[in-house]
TORPA-4810 file (N, C-alpha, C, O; in nm, 3 decimals):
<nodes>
NODE_1_-1.516_-0.695_0.958_-1.519_-0.592_1.059_-1.434_-0.472_1.017_-1.476_-0.358_1.036_X
NODE_2_-1.316_-0.496_0.961_-1.230_-0.385_0.917_-1.298_-0.309_0.805_-1.295_-0.186_0.801_X
NODE_3_-1.360_-0.383_0.714_-1.429_-0.317_0.602_-1.543_-0.232_0.654_-1.566_-0.121_0.607_X
NODE_4_-1.615_-0.284_0.751_-1.727_-0.208_0.809_-1.676_-0.081_0.877_-1.737_0.025_0.864_X
NODE_5_-1.564_-0.091_0.950_-1.507_0.027_1.016_-1.459_0.131_0.914_-1.481_0.251_0.932_X
NODE_6_-1.395_0.084_0.809_-1.348_0.177_0.705_-1.466_0.245_0.635_-1.463_0.365_0.608_X
NODE_7_-1.569_0.168_0.607_-1.687_0.226_0.542_-1.752_0.329_0.633_-1.794_0.435_0.587_X
NODE_8_-1.760_0.298_0.763_-1.818_0.392_0.859_-1.734_0.520_0.870_-1.787_0.628_0.893_X
NODE_9_-1.602_0.506_0.854_-1.512_0.622_0.861_-1.517_0.707_0.735_-1.460_0.816_0.731_X
NODE_10_-1.584_0.658_0.631_-1.598_0.736_0.509_-1.503_0.696_0.397_-1.498_0.763_0.294_X
NODE_11_-1.427_0.590_0.417_-1.333_0.546_0.313_-1.411_0.480_0.200_-1.509_0.409_0.223_X
NODE_12_-1.366_0.503_0.080_-1.426_0.442_-0.039_-1.319_0.363_-0.111_-1.200_0.380_-0.086_X
NODE_13_-1.363_0.276_-0.200_-1.267_0.190_-0.271_-1.169_0.272_-0.353_-1.051_0.237_-0.363_X
NODE_14_-1.215_0.382_-0.411_-1.126_0.466_-0.490_-1.013_0.524_-0.405_-0.901_0.540_-0.453_X
NODE_15_-1.042_0.557_-0.279_-0.939_0.610_-0.191_-0.828_0.508_-0.170_-0.709_0.542_-0.177_X
NODE_16_-0.865_0.384_-0.146_-0.764_0.282_-0.122_-0.692_0.242_-0.250_-0.573_0.210_-0.246_X
NODE_17_-0.761_0.245_-0.364_-0.694_0.216_-0.490_-0.591_0.324_-0.522_-0.482_0.294_-0.569_X
NODE_18_-0.626_0.450_-0.497_-0.529_0.558_-0.518_-0.412_0.548_-0.421_-0.298_0.574_-0.458_X
NODE_19_-0.441_0.511_-0.297_-0.333_0.493_-0.199_-0.240_0.380_-0.243_-0.119_0.388_-0.224_X
NODE_20_-0.296_0.276_-0.302_-0.216_0.165_-0.352_-0.122_0.212_-0.463_-0.004_0.177_-0.464_X
NODE_21_-0.174_0.290_-0.556_-0.091_0.342_-0.664_0.015_0.438_-0.610_0.128_0.442_-0.660_X
NODE_22_-0.022_0.516_-0.510_0.075_0.610_-0.451_0.189_0.536_-0.382_0.303_0.581_-0.387_X
NODE_23_0.159_0.423_-0.318_0.265_0.349_-0.251_0.359_0.283_-0.351_0.475_0.257_-0.319_X
NODE_24_0.312_0.255_-0.472_0.402_0.206_-0.576_0.504_0.315_-0.609_0.623_0.288_-0.621_X
NODE_25_0.455_0.437_-0.625_0.545_0.549_-0.650_0.641_0.572_-0.535_0.759_0.601_-0.556_X
NODE_26_0.592_0.560_-0.412_0.678_0.576_-0.294_0.785_0.468_-0.291_0.900_0.496_-0.257_X
NODE_27_0.748_0.346_-0.325_0.844_0.236_-0.327_0.954_0.262_-0.429_1.072_0.243_-0.399_X
NODE_28_0.916_0.305_-0.548_1.015_0.334_-0.652_1.106_0.448_-0.607_1.228_0.443_-0.626_X
NODE_29_1.047_0.550_-0.547_1.126_0.663_-0.500_1.226_0.619_-0.392_1.342_0.660_-0.395_X
NODE_30_1.181_0.536_-0.299_1.271_0.486_-0.195_1.380_0.397_-0.252_1.494_0.399_-0.205_X
NODE_31_1.346_0.319_-0.354_1.445_0.231_-0.417_1.553_0.313_-0.488_1.671_0.282_-0.478_X
NODE_32_1.511_0.416_-0.560_1.607_0.502_-0.629_1.694_0.574_-0.526_1.815_0.587_-0.545_X
NODE_33_1.633_0.619_-0.420_1.709_0.686_-0.315_1.808_0.591_-0.250_1.918_0.632_-0.211_X
NODE_34_1.771_0.465_-0.239_1.861_0.366_-0.179_1.989_0.351_-0.261_2.095_0.319_-0.207_X
NODE_35_1.979_0.372_-0.390_2.096_0.360_-0.477_2.191_0.479_-0.463_2.305_0.473_-0.508_X
NODE_36_2.143_0.587_-0.400_2.227_0.707_-0.388_2.295_0.719_-0.253_2.385_0.801_-0.236_X
NODE_37_2.255_0.637_-0.154_2.318_0.645_-0.023_2.445_0.560_-0.022_2.465_0.475_-0.109_X
NODE_38_2.529_0.583_0.076_2.655_0.509_0.082_2.631_0.361_0.115_2.523_0.323_0.161_X
NODE_39_2.729_0.282_0.090_2.717_0.136_0.102_2.676_0.091_0.242_2.607_-0.010_0.257_X
NODE_40_2.717_0.164_0.343_2.686_0.127_0.482_2.537_0.134_0.512_2.485_0.052_0.588_X
NODE_41_2.469_0.230_0.453_2.326_0.250_0.478_2.237_0.189_0.370_2.115_0.190_0.384_X
NODE_42_2.295_0.138_0.264_2.216_0.090_0.151_2.124_-0.026_0.188_2.011_-0.032_0.140_X
NODE_43_2.170_-0.118_0.272_2.087_-0.233_0.310_1.957_-0.191_0.376_1.851_-0.242_0.341_X
NODE_44_1.966_-0.099_0.472_1.844_-0.052_0.538_1.752_0.022_0.441_1.631_0.006_0.447_X
NODE_45_1.809_0.100_0.354_1.728_0.175_0.258_1.657_0.081_0.161_1.541_0.103_0.127_X
NODE_46_1.725_-0.024_0.117_1.662_-0.121_0.027_1.553_-0.199_0.099_1.448_-0.226_0.041_X
NODE_47_1.576_-0.237_0.224_1.473_-0.308_0.301_1.350_-0.220_0.322_1.237_-0.268_0.319_X
NODE_48_1.373_-0.092_0.344_1.261_0.001_0.360_1.179_0.007_0.232_1.056_0.007_0.237_X
NODE_49_1.245_0.012_0.117_1.174_0.016_-0.010_1.096_-0.113_-0.033_0.983_-0.109_-0.081_X
NODE_50_1.155_-0.227_0.001_1.085_-0.354_-0.015_0.966_-0.365_0.079_0.861_-0.418_0.041_X
NODE_51_0.981_-0.314_0.200_0.870_-0.315_0.296_0.752_-0.234_0.243_0.637_-0.278_0.249_X
NODE_52_0.780_-0.116_0.191_0.674_-0.033_0.135_0.616_-0.099_0.010_0.498_-0.081_-0.021_X
NODE_53_0.697_-0.175_-0.061_0.650_-0.245_-0.180_0.549_-0.354_-0.149_0.481_-0.402_-0.240_X
NODE_54_0.537_-0.395_-0.024_0.437_-0.494_0.014_0.299_-0.432_0.036_0.200_-0.505_0.042_X
NODE_55_0.292_-0.302_0.049_0.165_-0.237_0.079_0.065_-0.233_-0.036_-0.054_-0.252_-0.011_X
NODE_56_0.105_-0.210_-0.163_0.005_-0.192_-0.268_-0.095_-0.306_-0.283_-0.214_-0.278_-0.294_X
NODE_57_-0.053_-0.432_-0.284_-0.156_-0.537_-0.299_-0.255_-0.539_-0.184_-0.374_-0.563_-0.204_X
NODE_58_-0.206_-0.515_-0.062_-0.295_-0.515_0.054_-0.398_-0.402_0.043_-0.517_-0.424_0.064_X
NODE_59_-0.351_-0.282_0.010_-0.443_-0.169_-0.003_-0.542_-0.190_-0.117_-0.660_-0.156_-0.104_X
NODE_60_-0.495_-0.247_-0.227_-0.583_-0.272_-0.342_-0.693_-0.371_-0.305_-0.809_-0.351_-0.340_X
NODE_61_-0.656_-0.478_-0.234_-0.755_-0.578_-0.195_-0.854_-0.525_-0.093_-0.971_-0.560_-0.096_X
NODE_62_-0.808_-0.440_-0.002_-0.901_-0.377_0.091_-0.997_-0.286_0.015_-1.116_-0.281_0.046_X
NODE_63_-0.946_-0.215_-0.086_-1.033_-0.133_-0.170_-1.135_-0.216_-0.244_-1.250_-0.176_-0.256_X
NODE_64_-1.094_-0.332_-0.294_-1.189_-0.422_-0.359_-1.295_-0.471_-0.261_-1.412_-0.486_-0.299_X
NODE_65_-1.256_-0.496_-0.138_-1.352_-0.539_-0.037_-1.453_-0.430_-0.006_-1.570_-0.458_0.019_X
NODE_66_-1.408_-0.305_-0.008_-1.503_-0.195_0.014_-1.600_-0.181_-0.103_-1.715_-0.142_-0.085_X
NODE_67_-1.552_-0.214_-0.223_-1.635_-0.202_-0.343_-1.738_-0.312_-0.349_-1.853_-0.288_-0.387_X
NODE_68_-1.700_-0.433_-0.312_-1.789_-0.550_-0.320_-1.794_-0.622_-0.187_-1.736_-0.730_-0.174_X
NODE_69_-1.862_-0.567_-0.088_-1.864_-0.631_0.044_-1.939_-0.763_0.042_-1.915_-0.848_0.128_X
NODE_70_-2.029_-0.782_-0.052_-2.105_-0.908_-0.058_-2.016_-1.026_-0.095_-2.050_-1.140_-0.064_X
NODE_71_-1.902_-1.001_-0.162_-1.810_-1.109_-0.198_-1.752_-1.175_-0.075_-1.716_-1.293_-0.079_X
NODE_72_-1.743_-1.102_0.035_-1.684_-1.159_0.157_-1.781_-1.253_0.227_-1.740_-1.339_0.305_X
NODE_73_-1.908_-1.236_0.200_-2.010_-1.316_0.271_-2.033_-1.451_0.205_-2.098_-1.537_0.264_X
NODE_74_-1.982_-1.472_0.088_-1.999_-1.601_0.022_-2.068_-1.588_-0.101_-2.091_-1.688_-0.170_X
</nodes>
């Protein structure tokens, strides 16, 4: 159902694959930034970077589902 909604909205697999790669860059940027903040705020900054680091595999797999919707049917 999510794949069908994304396809209807005009999303393509390349869009989600690029978003996945962009979130890797965002994660690295947040991680580097976490090293520059003071010790009191560092924990939250590192958790934010790790949270964003969970997004790329999800976005990549959704992109794969948009590319090969027949794989989901069996």
